[in-house]
N, C-alpha and C positions, 0 to 999 in steps of 0.2 A: 905231492898229492893235494887235492882239494880237501877242505874240511869234510865235505859230503862223502868223499871216498873213505876217509878215516872213520867217520861215524858209521857208515854202512858196515864196514868190516868189524866194528866192535859189537855188533848186535848179539851174537851168541853169549858173550860175557854179560851183557846188559840183561838179557832175558833170564839168565840164571839168577842174577841179583833181584830182579823184579819178582820172579816167582817165589823167591825165598821170603819176600816181604808180605805175601798175601795173608798169612796167619796173623802177623803183627797188626794188620789193619782190619781184621774181621769185624770189629765192633762198629766201624764207620762205613764199611761197604754194605751194599744192599743184602738184607737177610732174605732167606727163602720165604716166599709168600708175599713180600712187599710189592706194591705197585710202583714201578720205577720209570723215570724218564732219564734218558742219557742225551747230553747235548754237547755240541762243539761247533767249530767252524772249519771249513776246508778239510784238511787231513783228519783233524780230530772228529769232525762230524762222521766221516766214513768209518773210523774206528768205533764210534758210538753205534753206528748201524750194525757193525759186526757183533759187538758185545750184546746189544739188545736182542739180536736174533739168536745168539748162543744161549743167553739166559732164559728167554721164553721157550726156546726149543728144547732145553733140558728140563723143563717143568719146574723152574724155580720162581716163576711169577711173571705177571704181565709186564712187558718191557717195551717201551717205545723210544725211538730215537728221532731227534729233531736238530736241524740247523738252529743255532741259538736265536737267530732273528725270526724264526718261524714257529716259535713255541706257542702252543694253544693254551693260553692262560685261563680258559674256562674249564680246563680239566684239573682234577685233583690227583696228586701223586704222593705216596708216602715218602719218597726220597728222590731227589734230583742229583744226578751225577754229571759233573762238568769236566770235560777233558780240555785242558788248556796248557800248552807248553810254556808260554810266556807269563801267564797269569795277568795279562794286561788287555786282552781283547775286549773291546767295548761291548759288543753284543752279549758276551758271556757274563761280564760283570753286571750289566743292567738286568739280565735275566735272573742271576742269583739274588740280587737285591729285591727283585719284584716277587719272587716265589716264597721268600721268607716272611713270616714264620710258618706259613701253612704247610710247607714241605721241608723236611730236613735236607740240607745240602752238603755235598762233599765234592771237592775239586781235586782232580789228579793233575799235578803240575810239576814242572821241572825247577821252578824258581819260587820259593816260599816268601821271598822278600819283595813281593809285588802286591798290588791291590787285592789280589784274590785271597790273601790271608785274612782280610777283614770281610770280604764278600761272602765267603762260604763258612758254614758251621764247622766243617772238618776238612783237613787237608791230608792228602797222600802225596808225599814228595819223592820224586824220582830224579833227584839232582844229578846223579851219576849218568843219566841218559840225556842231559841237556845237550844242546847243539849250538855250534857257531854258524853253521850253514843256515840260510833262509829255508832251504828245502828240508822238510822233515823226513827223517828215516828212523833213527833208533828210538826217539822218544815215543813216537806213535806205536811202534811195534812192542816196545817195553810196557807201555800202558796197557795194551791189549793182552800181553802176556800176564801181567799182574791180575787182570780181571778174569782171564781164563783160569789161572791158578786158583783164584777165589771161588770159582764155580766148580773146581775139581776137574777141569778139562784140559789142563796143561800137562804135558809129559816131557821127559828128558829127550825123547825121540824128536820132538819138535826142534829142540836146540841142536841136536846132531844134524837134523835136516838143514837147518840154517847154515851150519858149518859146511855141509855139502854144497849148498846153494852158492856159497862164497868161493869154494875151491874148484868146482867143476866148470868147464867152459860153457858159454852160452850156446844154444843151438846154432848150427852153421847157417849163415845167411840171414839170420834174424836182424842184426843191426842195419842191414841194407834195405829192409822193408820200409815202405813209405807211409803206410797206414796201419793202425793197430786197433783191434777190438778185444776187449777184456770181458770175460763172462764168469758168472758165479751162480751158486745156488745156496739158498738159506743164508747163513752167516757170511759166506764168501762173496755175496753180492757187494757188500761193503768193501771187501778187498779189491774187487774188480774196479769199483769206482775210484779207489785210491790209486790203483795201478795206472789208470788213465790219467789221473791228475798228476802223478809223479812224472810221467812221460811228457806231459805238456809243460810243466814247470821247468824241468831240468833241460829238456832237449827240444822244446817247441814242436813236438811231434803231433801229428793229426791222430787223435784217439777218440774212442767212444767206449761205453761200458753198458752192459745189460744183464738182467737175469737170463740165464742160459736158455731157458725154454722160450723166452721172448725173441731170441735172436732169429728164429725162423720166420717170425711175423713181420718181415720187412727189412731189418738191418742186414740180413745175409746178402741182400742185393748189392752191397758195396764190396763184397769179397771178390778178389781177383788175384792175378799172379803177383801183384806188388804188395799185397796185404798179408797180415798175420792175425790169427784169431787165437787168443790165449785163454785157456780154461783153468780156473781155480777149483781144485777138487774134482770129484767124479763128474763126467759129462753125461748129459741125457743120451739115451741109446740112439745111435745112428747119427748124432750131430757131427762127430768128427768126420765121418765119411761124406756127409753133405758138404761140409766146408772144404774138404780136400777136392771134391768134385768141381769146385769153383776155380781151382788153381791157387787158392790161398794156402799159406803155411799154417798148419795146425800145431799148437804148442800145449803140451801138458807134461807134468813131471812125475807124479806119484809122490811128491814131497808133501809134508804138512803144508796146507795152504798159506799159512803165515810165512813159512820159510820160502815158499814160492814167490811171495811178494818181494823178498830180498833179491831174487833173480831179476825182477822187473826194475828194482832200484839200480842194479848193476847195468842193465841194459840202458836205462835212461842216462846214466853217467858216461857210459861208453859212447853213446850217440852225441852227448854234449861235447865230449873231448874231440870227437871226430869233426865237429862243426866249429871248434874253437870257442865254445860257450863256457861261461863260468857258472857252474851249478850252485855255487855258494851265494851268488847274487843274481838270480834270474830277473829278467826285465820286468818292470812295473810292480815288483813284489817287495814286501818288507817282512821282517820276522813276525810282526804282530800288526793287526789292523786296529789302530787307535783313532777313533773318530773325533772330530772337533765338535764339542758339545755346545759351543757358543752359538 
């Protein structure tokens, strides 16, 4: 088995450990009412989008998400939360340095023995969710689980749904599709973007992702008999029927949306295996983007 397969399968256990840590880190994670920015790169950026939407949507305070390289430095935030598996990503480290001391900073990382330990005011360490694969799976979902638990929005049912997502077969015919569109609403838009990225990284699939209501405004034109449209969470009324009418395969599960992301990870790995690709070392990618400052 690849590292990615092993790491994907370990997610239910990681989620339980991550959720249990939420109370221990209550003092360094955003308090209700704070104005918060959440930042990351790649997968971590999409988890940041999901968390920010969850936090603001639950009435716990204004919350924005940014790719670290696109942070609006003219704005003021009480706290900046950085998601960084490696703790070495150049854009994240530069951002953390630049926003201090105006904003309190906290980094959620898998490796505390990296430059992020000095770049952030506070650390939350999920070393049990670190990964050897370049492709992120369990660290990203464990970080979001920790943050959901801190918001009071994590349940054991989500973990059981992840176990189901690992045990049950993928929808028939899905791995043979040639194009994939992923849709979300609210916090699950971030999950849709991450699903599309995972399919690209691991299996070189042609993918796209949108807010679900936007799919009717042009993107549905690509739907045909060779495509699949995957919905995270509840779909807008009538959208499933519209997609099926194009000949595309409609995919939804009823699982917790984060658990449904585990199914996409499995699909990406299955397609990678079928093509003889190594998901642990996808082409042109490295574990962390460290830029030459010279």
